[in-house]
C-alpha positions, 0 to 999 in steps of 0.5 A: 585487452585495453584499447589505445587512447588517441590524444590530440596535440596542437602546434602553432601553424599545424596540428597532428595526432600522436599515439602515446606509448604504453608507458605514458598510458600506464603512468597516466593511469597511475596518476589518475588512481593516485588522485582517486579518479576512475577513467571509465573510458580506459576499462578493458573491452570485455569489462565494458561488454560485461557491464552492458550485459547487466543493463536493459536495452534502454539503459544500454543505448543510453550508455552507448551514446556516451562515446564512439568506442562504447557505441561500437561495444554496445552493438556487439552481437553477444549483447543482443542474443537475448532481449527483454522488452517487458519493462518498457513500452515497445511499439513499432518505432522502438522495434525499428530502431532496435532492428539493426542490433537484432540480427543475431537475436535468439531469445525474446521476452515481451509484454502485451499486444502492442509489443507483439504487433511490433515484433516483426519490425525487429527483423530477427528471423533467427529467433529461437525462443519467444516468451510473451506475458499478458497476451489477452489482446493478441489476435490470431492474425498477430500470432500467425504473422509472428510464426510466419516471420520466425521459421526456426522458432523452437519455443513459444510461450504465451501467458499467464493471462488468458489468450482469449482471442487466439483460436485453433487457426493460429495454432495451425499457422504455428504448426505449418510455419515453425517445423522446428518447434520443440516447446509450445505453451499457451494459456487460456485458449477457448478451444483447441480442436483436433485439426490444430493438434493434428497439424502440430503432430504432422509438422512439428516432429521435434515437439516434446513439451506441450502446455495447453493451460487453463483452456476451456476445451481441448481435443484430448484424443488428438493429443495422443497423436503427438508421439514426440511429446515427453511433457504434457501440461493441461493444468487448469483446463476444463471439460476434459473427458478423462477416460478418453484422455487416459486411454490415448495418452497412455499410448504416447511412447515418450511421455515422461511427465503429465501436469493435471493440476487444478483439474477434475481428474479422477482417481480412476484416471490416475490409476489407469495412466500410471498402470498402462503408460510404459514411459510415464514417470511423474504426474503433477496433480496439485489442487485436484479436488476429486483426488483430495476428497477421496480418503481411500486414494489419499491413504493408498497412493502407491503407484509402483515407483511412479511419482504423484505430486499432490497437496497431500504428498511430500513433494520434496521426498517424492522428487528426491526418490528420482535420485539415488542416495538422497535420503538425507537431502530431501529438503534440498533436492532441487538445489542439490540437483542444480549444483551437481556436476554429473547430471543425467540428461533425461533426469535433468529434463524432468527436473527442469519441467517440474520446476516450471509446472510447480512454479506455475501451479503454485502461483495459480493456486496462490492467486485463487487462494482456496480454503484449507491449504494452510497446512500445505503452505506452512509445511512445504508450499512456502519452502517450495516457492523459496527453492524455486526462486533459485532456479536457473530458469528466469521465468521460474524464478519470477513466478516463484517470487510472484507466488511468495508475494501472493500466497500470503495475501488474504485481503488485497484491498485491506492489505491483510496477510496471513501472519503464519505464512509470512513468518514461515517464509522468514523462518526458511531464510526467505527474507535474505534470499528475496533481498538478494533477488531484489538486487538482481540486474534483471528488472522482471525478477527485481519487480517480483522479489520487491513485491514479495518483500513489500507484501511480507512486510505487512507483518511486523516481525517480517518488517523488522527482519527486512530492516535488520537485513538492510532492506531499507537501503535496498528498497530506497535504491530500487525506488530510484529505478527507471523501471516503473514496476520496480519503483512501484513495488519498492515504494510499496515496500517502504509504505509497509515498512513505514507503518512501524514507528521504529523504522521511520527514522531509518527510512529517512536516514536512507534518503528514501524521502527524497526518492519518494518525492522524486517518484511523484514528479517522475511518474506524474503521468501514467503511474497511478500505482507508483503515485499511490504507494509513494504518497502512502509512504510519505503519509506514514512518514509525515505522521512522525514529527522529525520525518515530517520536517524532512518531507517538507524540506525536500519538496514533499508539500509541493509534490503532494499538493500537485497530486491532490490537484491533478491526479484523478485516481482515488487511491492517489487522492486519498493518500495525498490528502492523508499525507497533507493531513499528517504534515499539518498534524504537528501543531506548534512543533514545526511550521508544516501546518502553515506551509501546507496552507500557503502552498498554492492550490492546497486548500482549494484541492482539499475542499474539492476532494471533500466532494469526491464520490469515494468515502476514503478520499472524502475522509482524508480530505476532511481530516486534512482540513481539520488539522489545517484549521488549527492555524488561524490563517488556514482557518479563514482561508479554508472558509474563503475557498468554500470550505464551510459549504463543502463541509456542511454538505459532507456532514449532511451526506455522511450520516450512514457513512463510516465512523472515520468519515463522520469523525473527520467531517464533524472535526473539520467543522469543529476546527472551523467553528473556532472562529465566530465568523465561521461559526455563524456561517456554519449555522446559516449554512444549515450545519447544526442539524447534521452535527446533531445527527452525528452526535447520535452516532454510536462511535465514541470518536464521533461523539467527541468531534460532534460535541466539540463542534456544537460547543463552539457553535453554541457560543453564538446565541443564534446558533444556540437557538438553532440547536434547540429548534433542531432537537439538539438538547436531547442529543446533547443530554444523551451525550452528557449522560451516556457517552463512553467518552469523558471528553464528549460528555464534558463538551456536551455539558459545556455546550448546554451551559452556553445555551442556557446561561441567559444569552440565548433568551434575548435572541429567542424573544427577538427571533420569534413573534407569534410563537414566542409563548410556545417557544418560551415554554419549550425553552424552559423545559429544555433548560430544566433538562439541560441543567439537570444533566449538567449537574449529574455530569459534574457529580460523577467527578465528585467524591463526598468524602474528598469534598468534605475533607477539602472544605474542612481543611486548607491543606494542599493535599486535600485539594490535590485529591479532588483535582485528581478525581475531577481531572479529564486528561484529554481536556488539557488539549483544548484551547479556549479564546479570551471570549470563551474564558471570559464567558466562564468567568461571568458564568461564575456569577450566574444565579444558577448554582449548576452553571456556577459549578460547571464554570468552575469545573471547566476552568479547573480543567483548563488550568491544571498544571501540565495541560498543553494550553494551561499557561495560555488560559492562566494568562487570559484569566489574569488579564480579565481580573478573574482571580477576584471573581474566583475568590468571591465564588470560593467564599460565597455562602449560597454557592454549592460546595462543588463550585467553591472547591473547584474555584479554590483549585483554580486559584491554586492553579493560578498561583502555581503558574505565577510561581513557575513564571517568576522562577 
């Protein structure tokens, strides 16, 4: 029915309220519909109640506050028979505020000890079912009070965390206070003694389902006294005396199912239970080593019509044998049973229990990840979990989704998953199923399904399937959730999907960038997991030029700097620094580099993070500073905030660190040393020695950054002398001759050429007094070693036949051939200053033929058409009257052939660029 709407009509001198006729209401509704307007206040009451039923209690309260009528409807008893408190903090104050609505509460789910302590404030004495997660800190006192306040309780479940503080005393209190108890499942209790179990047997005459899971000790003999029990689970429980257990449990008159998964039950005990129990129909024994290692037992597992579900049995086929005429539907037996209209009550109870114990044991097995189960997971484990996600039991659905999220993970810390298992889920239709579950209105299921999608998406093929099935839009919507756990897993899914270049554009188009930035502000306190995943996703997206501009446009720079400045969790710090580094990595293609540097506190925060005790944080902070140093203003600002001292200290401390950290530490110093002022400061701060140490690294990437930094430092004669003093010549010679990286060899040769082109000699004489003669001898020896290896390096790029042809002919083809043989493609990314180009020009006049050839070779690399900075270098050469010097070098009678040919090529490069510019 529709409620009637009151309308006020004001008249001069008086006011009265008129009730409109149904025709007026109908006409008004039509007018609103014609204008495309939906008046939510005109919804029928039953529709509003249905809407309320799909919300958690906080959202329900928010919606009920919009108007008086919805407040009344929001308090309808039918909406408050079930309450899930897991997704939000529930303390005594919150519970007291909810108490007025909970008089008819029948089913309650909560999470954690604080929520457990608050339950009595709900005043829901009519509760029939209580289900608690993460109950490690719940005490005997709390559980006893809960039992005393809920005398009509029929079901109590606490787990899957171990209930370490609960003892047999609390179980006795439950037995005395809750005589109507039918189902009791507790996890991780240290000891359950005979008195507690006998109290259950005496007081709880309707107790049919007992689960004492992952306990250390239980009195198995006393369990034989609970004659009402139909289903018994001791999965994961240790120290069980199996001969005693099988003897007493076999006498239980109603026992239909036993779960002994993850225990040390023996084949003898299995045979005894099956052969002596008259009522037992099903035994679940997953991951029981003594059974699986007994080849004879595995080969002869016939149990006279009774079912044994184990890793070595066909579980679908075994369960199907409980039914008639299901041979063609074995794989779909659970869904067939759920869809059946004519269900046998006893069989349905068995199936319901089987769903519960299978979901629990499969999750536990996935968490422990024992070796040798690949075949099980691929042939039936994956399919079982997917089938269980469709259960009508909410906790079974959630555990199955959690199992799917867990069983694919090999190494959680390094985000490594088993590709075969992930693709098995995909082949069985799991992606669309999980995406549908992620759209559920139940936030617990949303969270677990989204986590499964996130973990599976580490696999590139699964990520593609997720994207094709609309997963990006679903995850983007979930990232906007007010539930922190849901938002966290959604951000994790976007993080994993954004690894693939092909998905980044779609993620940005879906509005995910704004959603991720919003998460940083929404969960700035107490949401480290959310923040790490959001920053990680933004870091991946920022690596793409177009996406990086979107990140900056929606406030991403400010959000990430805020994280770098204020968050103390190393995972968040690492991802925030990585994101800022990626934003700054696009050079001249956008203005993000300057924007990051200009954001208040950004550079100071990154410099401070280089002092972090965590290598990952230091690595990403140094990488970000490296990228930022490509901007002239940032370079000087980094130095002004203590960046030189911090980075020298970092380089000094990371000689035994990972190659990634070494590369970025040297790279950041390389970037800062572009400025001669910074270069001198680095030398004075003691930065030469650690860079020489890094040049001796075995990693190719470290070779390049260390050689680049030493090249820049060597431009200054004082630094050049320090390099010689600190033993840098042998290190550079080794790079020049032996490094796998052409770029490292090239920059090492350039550093050596700076050091021995004559400028350092004056400094050495002035800078030494009594030791001048010995230093002079050492310098001469170092000079000969350096020139010898520079020459050898250049000769590796020369082909005698090609050079002879180029010398004998002025044809462009001959010079082109030499250019291609000599070209180092990565050198086109190097950008030299006017002073550096000028120094190479002057070097063309050096008496040393080796240095002439080296200078010409360097200018060739810097001016090759197509190089990123070739036009810049050509402009500098033309402004310094270099063509005249080059022509002289090309024609000099006493110059080496290599120098002449290289000089001719440089002249041709200048002509090429001049022609292009004029066109």
